[in-house]
C-alpha positions in Angstrom: -200.2 80.5 -38.3 -197.5 78.3 -36.8 -196.0 80.9 -34.4 -194.5 79.7 -31.1 -193.7 82.8 -29.2 -196.5 85.1 -27.9 -196.4 88.0 -25.6 -198.4 87.8 -22.3 -200.9 90.3 -23.8 -201.3 88.1 -26.9 -201.9 85.0 -24.8 -204.9 86.6 -23.0 -206.2 89.2 -25.4 -209.5 88.7 -27.2 -207.6 89.7 -30.4 -204.6 87.5 -29.6 -203.9 83.8 -29.6 -207.3 82.5 -28.4 -209.1 84.5 -31.2 -206.5 83.4 -33.7 -207.2 79.7 -32.9 -211.0 80.2 -32.5 -211.0 79.4 -28.8 -212.5 81.2 -25.8 -210.4 80.2 -22.8 -207.8 77.9 -21.2 -209.2 75.0 -19.3 -207.4 73.3 -16.4 -208.4 69.6 -16.7 -209.6 67.6 -13.8 -206.4 65.5 -13.7 -204.2 68.5 -13.0 -202.9 69.1 -9.5 -204.1 72.2 -7.7 -202.4 75.6 -7.8 -199.2 75.3 -5.7 -197.2 78.6 -6.1 -196.1 80.3 -2.9 -195.3 83.9 -2.2 -191.5 83.3 -2.6 -192.2 82.0 -6.2 -194.1 85.0 -7.3 -191.7 87.4 -5.6 -188.8 85.9 -7.5 -190.8 86.2 -10.7 -191.5 89.8 -10.0 -187.9 90.5 -9.2 -186.7 88.8 -12.4 -189.1 90.8 -14.6 -188.3 94.0 -12.8 -184.5 93.5 -13.2 -184.9 92.5 -16.9 -183.9 95.4 -19.2 -186.1 95.1 -22.2 -185.5 96.6 -25.6 -186.7 96.1 -29.2 -184.9 92.8 -29.6 -184.9 91.4 -26.1 -187.6 89.7 -24.1 -188.1 87.7 -20.9 -189.2 84.2 -21.7 -191.5 82.3 -19.3 -190.8 79.0 -21.0 -193.6 76.9 -22.4 -197.2 76.0 -21.9 -198.5 72.8 -23.5 -202.0 72.8 -24.7 -204.5 70.6 -26.6 -207.4 72.0 -28.6 -210.9 71.1 -27.6 -214.3 72.4 -28.8 -214.1 76.1 -27.8 -211.2 76.0 -25.4 -207.7 74.6 -24.9 -206.9 72.0 -22.2 -203.7 73.0 -20.4 -201.5 70.0 -20.1 -198.5 71.9 -18.8 -198.4 75.5 -17.6 -201.3 75.9 -15.2 -199.1 77.5 -12.6 -197.7 80.1 -15.0 -201.1 81.0 -16.4 -202.8 81.2 -13.1 -200.0 83.4 -11.6 -200.2 85.7 -14.6 -204.0 86.0 -14.1 -203.5 87.0 -10.5 -200.7 89.4 -11.3 -202.6 91.1 -14.2 -205.7 91.3 -12.0 -203.8 93.3 -9.4 -202.4 95.6 -12.2 -206.0 96.5 -13.2 -206.0 94.3 -16.3 -209.0 92.3 -15.1 -210.8 92.6 -18.4 -207.9 91.1 -20.1 -207.8 87.9 -18.0 -211.4 87.5 -16.7 -212.6 84.0 -17.5 -209.5 83.2 -19.6 -208.3 80.6 -17.2 -211.1 78.3 -16.0 -211.5 75.2 -13.9 -214.3 72.7 -14.8 -217.5 73.6 -13.1 -218.4 70.0 -12.5 -215.0 69.2 -10.8 -213.7 69.4 -7.3 -212.2 72.8 -8.2 -215.5 74.5 -9.1 -214.9 76.8 -6.0 -211.4 77.6 -7.3 -213.0 78.7 -10.6 -215.5 80.9 -8.7 -212.8 82.4 -6.6 -210.5 83.2 -9.5 -213.2 84.5 -11.9 -215.9 85.9 -9.6 -213.5 87.6 -7.2 -209.9 87.9 -8.4 -210.6 88.8 -12.0 -214.1 90.3 -11.7 -214.0 93.9 -12.7 -217.0 94.7 -10.4 -215.5 93.2 -7.3 -212.7 94.6 -5.1 -210.6 91.9 -3.5 -210.8 92.4 0.3 -207.6 93.5 2.0 -207.7 91.0 4.8 -206.0 87.9 6.2 -206.9 84.3 5.3 -208.6 83.5 8.6 -210.9 86.5 8.4 -211.6 85.8 4.8 -212.7 82.1 5.2 -214.7 83.0 8.3 -216.9 85.1 6.0 -216.5 82.8 2.9 -216.3 79.2 4.3 -217.0 77.7 0.8 -213.6 78.9 -0.3 -211.6 77.0 2.4 -209.6 75.0 -0.1 -205.8 74.5 -0.3 -205.4 75.8 -3.9 -207.6 78.9 -3.1 -205.4 79.5 -0.1 -202.3 79.5 -2.4 -204.0 81.9 -4.8 -205.0 84.2 -1.9 -201.5 84.2 -0.4 -199.9 84.9 -3.8 -202.2 87.8 -4.4 -201.2 89.3 -1.1 -197.5 88.7 -1.9 -198.0 90.6 -5.2 -199.8 93.5 -3.3 -197.0 93.7 -0.7 -194.3 93.6 -3.4 -195.8 96.6 -5.2 -196.3 98.4 -1.9 -192.6 98.1 -1.1 -191.7 99.3 -4.6 -193.4 102.6 -3.9 -190.5 103.6 -1.7 -188.6 106.5 -3.3 -185.3 104.6 -3.3 -186.6 102.2 -6.0 -187.6 104.9 -8.6 -190.2 102.4 -9.7 -193.0 102.9 -12.2 -195.9 100.5 -12.0 -197.1 101.7 -15.5 -193.7 100.8 -17.0 -193.7 97.4 -15.2 -197.2 96.6 -16.6 -196.1 97.5 -20.1 -193.0 95.4 -19.8 -195.1 92.4 -18.5 -197.6 92.7 -21.3 -195.3 93.2 -24.2 -191.7 92.1 -23.3 -192.6 88.9 -21.4 -193.2 86.0 -23.8 -194.5 82.5 -23.5 -193.7 79.5 -25.8 -197.1 78.1 -26.8 -196.7 74.4 -27.6 -199.9 73.2 -29.2 -199.9 69.4 -29.6 -202.2 66.9 -31.3 -204.5 65.4 -28.7 -205.0 62.1 -30.4 -202.2 60.5 -28.4 -204.2 60.9 -25.1 -203.6 64.1 -23.2 -203.5 62.4 -19.8 -200.6 60.3 -21.0 -198.8 63.4 -22.3 -199.4 65.1 -19.0 -198.1 62.1 -17.1 -194.9 62.1 -19.2 -194.3 65.8 -18.8 -194.9 65.7 -15.0 -193.0 62.5 -14.3 -189.9 64.0 -15.9 -190.6 67.6 -14.8 -188.4 68.8 -17.6 -189.5 71.8 -19.7 -189.1 71.7 -23.4 -185.6 72.8 -24.6 -185.1 74.9 -27.7 -183.9 71.8 -29.5 -187.3 70.1 -29.0 -189.1 73.2 -30.3 -186.9 73.5 -33.4 -187.5 69.8 -34.1 -191.2 70.3 -33.8 -191.1 73.2 -36.1 -189.1 71.4 -38.8 -191.1 68.2 -38.7 -194.5 69.9 -38.8 -194.0 72.9 -40.9 -191.7 71.6 -43.6 -194.1 68.7 -44.3 -197.0 71.1 -44.2 -195.4 73.5 -46.7 -194.6 70.7 -49.1 -198.2 69.3 -48.7 -199.9 72.5 -49.8 -199.4 71.5 -53.4 -202.1 68.8 -53.4 -204.8 67.6 -51.2 -205.4 64.1 -52.3 -204.8 60.9 -50.3 -201.5 60.2 -52.0 -200.2 63.5 -50.9 -201.3 63.0 -47.3 -199.2 59.7 -47.4 -196.3 61.6 -48.9 -196.5 64.3 -46.2 -196.5 61.7 -43.4 -193.5 59.9 -45.1 -191.7 63.2 -45.3 -192.3 63.8 -41.6 -190.9 60.4 -40.7 -187.8 61.1 -43.0 -187.2 64.5 -41.4 -187.5 63.0 -37.9 -185.0 60.3 -38.9 -182.6 62.8 -40.3 -182.8 64.9 -37.2 -182.2 61.9 -35.0 -179.1 61.0 -37.1 -177.8 64.6 -36.7 -178.5 64.6 -33.0 -176.7 61.3 -32.5 -173.6 62.7 -34.3 -173.6 65.9 -32.2 -174.0 63.9 -29.0 -170.7 62.1 -29.5 -168.3 63.3 -26.8 -165.5 64.1 -29.1 -167.8 66.0 -31.5 -169.6 68.1 -28.9 -166.4 69.0 -27.0 -164.6 69.9 -30.3 -167.4 72.2 -31.6 -168.2 73.7 -28.3 -164.9 75.7 -28.7 -166.2 77.1 -32.0 -169.2 78.6 -30.2 -168.8 82.2 -28.9 -172.4 83.3 -28.4 -175.0 82.1 -25.9 -178.6 81.1 -25.8 -181.4 83.4 -24.7 -182.5 82.6 -21.2 -185.8 81.3 -19.9 -186.2 83.3 -16.7 -182.9 84.1 -15.1 -179.9 81.7 -15.4 -181.7 79.0 -17.5 -180.8 78.6 -21.1 -183.6 78.0 -23.6 -181.1 76.2 -25.9 -179.0 74.2 -23.4 -176.0 72.8 -25.2 -174.8 70.8 -22.2 -178.0 68.8 -22.0 -178.7 68.8 -25.7 -175.5 68.9 -27.7 -177.3 69.5 -31.0 -177.8 73.1 -29.7 -174.2 73.7 -30.6 -175.3 73.3 -34.2 -178.1 75.8 -33.7 -175.7 78.2 -31.8 -173.4 78.1 -34.8 -176.3 78.6 -37.1 -177.1 81.8 -35.2 -173.5 82.9 -35.3 -173.1 82.5 -39.0 -176.2 84.7 -39.4 -174.3 87.4 -37.4 -176.6 87.0 -34.3 -175.3 88.0 -30.9 -177.5 85.4 -29.2 -179.5 82.3 -30.2 -183.2 83.1 -29.7 -186.4 81.4 -30.6 -187.3 84.5 -32.6 -184.5 83.7 -35.0 -186.3 80.4 -35.8 -189.6 82.2 -35.9 -188.4 84.5 -38.6 -188.6 81.6 -41.0 -192.3 81.2 -40.2 -193.3 81.1 -43.8 -190.2 79.3 -45.1 -189.6 76.4 -42.8 -188.2 74.4 -45.8 -185.6 77.1 -46.3 -184.7 77.0 -42.6 -184.4 73.2 -42.8 -182.2 73.2 -45.8 -180.0 75.9 -44.2 -179.5 73.9 -41.0 -178.8 70.7 -43.0 -176.3 72.5 -45.2 -174.5 73.8 -42.1 -174.5 70.4 -40.4 -173.1 68.7 -43.6 -170.4 71.4 -43.9 -169.3 71.1 -40.3 -169.3 67.3 -40.5 -167.1 67.6 -43.7 -164.7 70.0 -41.9 -164.5 67.6 -38.9 -163.5 64.8 -41.2 -160.9 66.8 -43.1 -157.5 66.4 -41.5 -156.2 69.9 -42.1 -159.4 71.8 -41.6 -160.1 69.9 -38.3 -156.7 70.7 -36.9 -156.5 74.3 -38.2 -159.9 75.2 -36.7 -159.1 73.4 -33.5 -155.9 75.5 -33.2 -157.7 78.8 -34.1 -160.6 78.5 -31.8 -158.4 77.5 -28.9 -155.8 80.1 -29.7 -157.7 83.0 -31.1 -156.0 85.8 -33.0 -158.2 88.5 -31.4 -161.3 89.0 -29.3 -163.5 89.7 -32.3 -162.6 86.3 -33.9 -165.7 84.1 -34.0 -167.4 81.5 -36.2 -169.0 83.8 -38.7 -165.5 85.0 -39.7 -164.7 81.4 -40.7 -168.0 80.8 -42.3 -167.7 84.0 -44.5 -164.2 82.8 -45.5 -165.7 79.5 -46.5 -168.4 81.1 -48.6 -165.9 83.4 -50.3 -163.4 80.7 -51.2 -164.0 79.0 -54.5 -162.0 75.9 -53.6 -161.2 73.9 -50.5 -157.5 74.6 -51.0 -158.2 78.3 -50.9 -160.1 78.0 -47.7 -157.3 76.0 -46.1 -154.8 78.7 -47.2 -157.0 81.3 -45.7 -157.0 79.4 -42.4 -153.2 79.3 -42.4 -153.1 83.1 -42.9 -155.2 83.6 -39.8 -153.0 81.1 -37.9 -150.0 83.2 -38.9 -151.5 86.1 -37.0 -151.7 84.0 -33.9 -148.0 83.0 -34.0 -146.5 86.3 -35.2 -145.9 89.8 -33.8 -146.7 92.7 -36.1 -146.8 90.2 -39.1 -143.3 89.1 -38.4 -142.6 85.5 -37.3 -140.6 85.2 -34.1 -137.0 83.8 -34.3 -137.5 80.7 -32.3 -133.7 80.1 -32.3 -133.2 83.3 -30.2 -132.2 82.0 -26.8 -132.4 85.4 -25.2 -136.2 85.2 -25.2 -137.6 84.1 -21.8 -140.5 82.0 -23.1 -141.5 80.7 -19.7 -142.0 84.0 -17.9 -142.4 86.7 -20.6 -144.3 84.9 -23.4 -146.1 81.9 -21.9 -149.3 82.3 -24.1 -147.2 82.6 -27.3 -145.2 79.7 -26.1 -148.3 77.5 -25.8 -149.4 78.7 -29.3 -146.1 77.6 -30.8 -146.0 74.2 -29.0 -149.6 73.4 -30.0 -148.8 74.5 -33.6 -146.0 72.0 -33.5 -148.5 69.3 -32.5 -150.8 70.4 -35.4 -147.9 70.3 -37.9 -147.1 66.8 -36.9 -150.7 65.6 -36.8 -151.7 66.8 -40.3 -149.3 64.3 -41.8 -150.8 61.2 -43.3 -151.2 58.2 -41.0 -150.9 60.2 -37.8 -153.6 60.3 -35.2 -155.9 63.3 -35.0 -155.3 65.4 -32.0 -158.1 64.9 -29.4 -160.2 68.0 -28.7 -158.4 68.7 -25.4 -155.0 68.8 -27.0 -155.4 72.3 -28.6 -155.1 74.1 -25.3 -152.8 74.1 -22.3 -155.8 73.4 -20.0 -154.7 69.9 -18.8 -151.0 70.5 -19.3 -148.1 72.3 -17.5 -145.2 74.0 -19.2 -142.4 71.7 -18.4 -138.6 72.5 -18.3 -136.7 69.5 -19.8 -133.6 70.6 -18.0 -135.3 71.7 -14.7 -135.4 75.3 -13.5 -133.7 76.2 -10.3 -135.5 75.2 -7.1 -137.3 78.0 -5.4 -137.6 76.4 -1.9 -134.8 75.4 0.5 -136.4 71.9 0.9 -136.0 71.3 -2.8 -132.4 72.3 -3.0 -130.9 69.0 -1.8 -132.7 66.9 -4.4 -131.7 69.4 -7.1 -128.0 69.2 -6.1 -128.1 65.4 -6.0 -129.5 65.6 -9.6 -126.7 67.9 -10.7 -124.0 65.8 -8.9 -125.2 62.6 -10.5 -125.9 64.0 -14.0 -123.5 66.7 -14.8 -120.7 67.0 -12.3 -117.4 65.0 -12.2 -116.6 63.4 -8.9 -114.0 66.0 -7.8 -116.3 68.9 -8.4 -119.5 67.6 -6.8 -121.1 69.6 -4.0 -120.6 68.0 -0.5 -124.1 67.5 0.9 -123.1 65.7 4.1 -123.9 68.8 6.3 -126.8 70.1 4.3 -129.6 69.1 6.8 -127.7 70.7 9.7 -126.6 73.9 7.9 -129.4 74.5 5.3 -130.8 77.5 7.2 -127.3 79.1 7.8 -127.0 82.2 5.7 -123.4 81.7 4.6 -124.0 78.1 3.8 -127.1 79.1 1.7 -124.8 81.4 -0.2 -122.5 78.5 -1.1 -125.5 76.3 -2.1 -127.0 79.1 -4.3 -123.6 79.8 -5.9 -123.1 76.2 -6.8 -126.5 75.9 -8.4 -126.2 79.1 -10.3 -122.6 78.3 -11.5 -123.7 74.9 -12.8 -126.9 75.9 -14.4 -126.2 79.5 -15.7 -124.9 78.2 -19.0 -128.2 76.3 -19.7 -130.8 78.1 -21.7 -133.5 77.0 -19.3 -136.2 79.3 -20.6 -135.5 78.8 -24.3 -138.3 77.3 -26.3 -135.9 74.4 -27.0 -136.0 73.5 -23.3 -139.8 73.7 -22.9 -142.7 71.3 -23.6 -146.3 70.8 -22.7 -146.8 67.9 -20.4 -149.9 66.4 -18.7 -150.1 68.2 -15.3 -150.4 65.1 -13.1 -147.5 63.3 -14.8 -145.4 66.5 -14.8 -145.8 67.0 -11.1 -144.9 63.4 -10.3 -141.5 63.6 -12.1 -140.7 67.2 -10.8 -137.0 67.9 -11.0 -136.0 64.4 -12.0 -133.0 63.9 -14.3 -133.6 63.7 -18.1 -133.2 59.9 -18.3 -135.8 59.3 -15.6 -138.3 61.8 -17.2 -137.8 60.2 -20.6 -138.4 56.7 -19.3 -141.6 57.8 -17.4 -143.0 59.7 -20.5 -142.4 56.8 -22.9 -143.9 54.3 -20.4 -146.9 56.6 -19.9 -147.4 56.8 -23.7 -146.9 53.0 -24.1 -149.7 52.4 -21.5 -152.1 54.1 -23.9 -152.1 57.6 -22.4 -152.0 60.7 -24.5 -148.8 62.8 -24.7 -148.7 65.9 -26.8 -147.0 64.8 -30.1 -144.2 67.4 -30.0 -143.4 66.6 -26.4 -143.1 62.9 -27.2 -140.9 63.6 -30.2 -138.6 65.7 -28.1 -138.2 63.0 -25.5 -137.5 60.2 -28.0 -135.2 62.7 -29.8 -137.1 62.6 -33.1 -136.2 66.3 -33.5 -132.5 65.5 -33.7 -132.2 64.1 -37.2 -128.9 65.6 -38.3 -125.9 63.6 -39.4 -124.3 64.3 -36.0 -127.3 63.1 -34.1 -126.9 63.0 -30.4 -127.4 59.5 -29.2 -127.0 60.3 -25.5 -130.3 59.3 -23.8 -129.0 59.9 -20.3 -128.3 63.7 -20.5 -130.0 66.8 -21.8 -127.5 69.5 -22.8 -127.4 73.0 -24.3 -126.7 71.3 -27.7 -130.1 69.6 -27.4 -131.8 72.8 -26.4 -130.3 74.6 -29.4 -131.0 71.8 -31.8 -134.7 71.5 -30.6 -135.1 75.3 -31.0 -133.7 75.2 -34.5 -136.0 72.3 -35.3 -139.1 74.2 -34.1 -138.0 77.3 -36.1 -137.5 75.3 -39.3 -140.8 73.4 -38.9 -142.9 76.5 -38.4 -141.2 78.4 -41.2 -141.8 75.5 -43.6 -145.4 75.3 -42.5 -146.0 79.0 -43.4 -143.8 78.7 -46.6 -141.2 81.2 -45.3 -138.1 79.2 -46.3 
């Protein structure tokens, strides 16, 4: 059996893992360091397990133990601290028969006294551990005056004190229920490895890095070993053994290639937006499948999502225990499909748009995967994606009239505004010979909503610059506002009325919050140009673009006036007027209607 997950009860039970493997106990080799857990460590573990709400499909994972098979026992390469702590805990919970002599230290090693203390006192069903302090204990038992025994002693006392405190009525605590949860809902990943590579070297590698196995490592181990083993059952001759080994090498190479692809920054950041579920945790707050450290876990998360799972768990992988080849083919198929989508210009942009601008809270990857499976052609799938995109951009299945300048897009519909502006970027980018949008361009995250003709200043200290802007850009000399006394009278109430009236009179005709006057602009750049006049903004944006920096495509097209392609095209690059706002809004309306075949 190639199972990886075992309950605590199965790990120690005579009928569990040891019996299944034909072994008697777990041996702590001489090269291992001593037991080092402290009361605070075991207290946190007890709190975590107590707070964990178990059910039929949930469990608390203690991460992995790494073992190597010997004659009638396993050498524990990694996991001594966990196994010893569980032995102490279960002994206190009157499960001494379960753990007695299951964890041992070599009798001929410097820890022979540790072995005696653990198995002749702590786990011995005929011995009651004395309720005393360390000094009194070693005065009666001087042979046990060792550092690791002291740690075991103190951890046992911490366990005892924790359960004493839980007896207080305010906790409504049941020791029986806790014991049952510990035995059956706490699981350990048992990583049995081939000992031919030299277990001390393996131990050194594990402990120098001090990094526990990630779920990606475990999936890799399952696929490389089990798939080859399943294929190797057909024959048992030497040639087949060679073929099995070649198959393992090939699977390892394929997985390396897949992992390399998923580790590319643009790939992992793009697909991370498609993931809506999370990994199960190892303990509290530690992901078993950590997609940040191991980007290939995004593939496994999407694999779980397409199966309709609410969480990626090792049990999902374990369900394929007798069909690892089927699991492998399923993962490869998913990877190849996602890679294909990523390389398809339309699918890449449509999915980028949808997963950054979702139509509803229930929208997730399995919806898209089911659509892909249902569609007989790629064209049908792309059409299906466009139908979902329409739900994002419409209200009650009706497309908004983007030419309606009474809509205050800035204040009343900012989310829908972002959807529309990003869609304009998508529409442009799906054209041949255009650059793909980078993963970060499908969202407002790094952008501000920028008024091309600036909105009115909200602070007194901004008014002077704004009036200078209006005087230079839009006002004839005889109608300009006199600013000579502004600094002296700016806080005078009557003077402020004159200032505000001038600003309102000159800007009231501008459709400032029309979609035709709004773009998405990189936040840092936007704040550096503030209320600058249109010509200055335009020059800064073009310069920023020419320096190799990214500007949202629709934003760039607006500032180079690519939207204004009528016969009476406005060639005025100094000013931005209501005519430009209306023309841009019409352009947006036409582009989006054409995209959805509504014209």
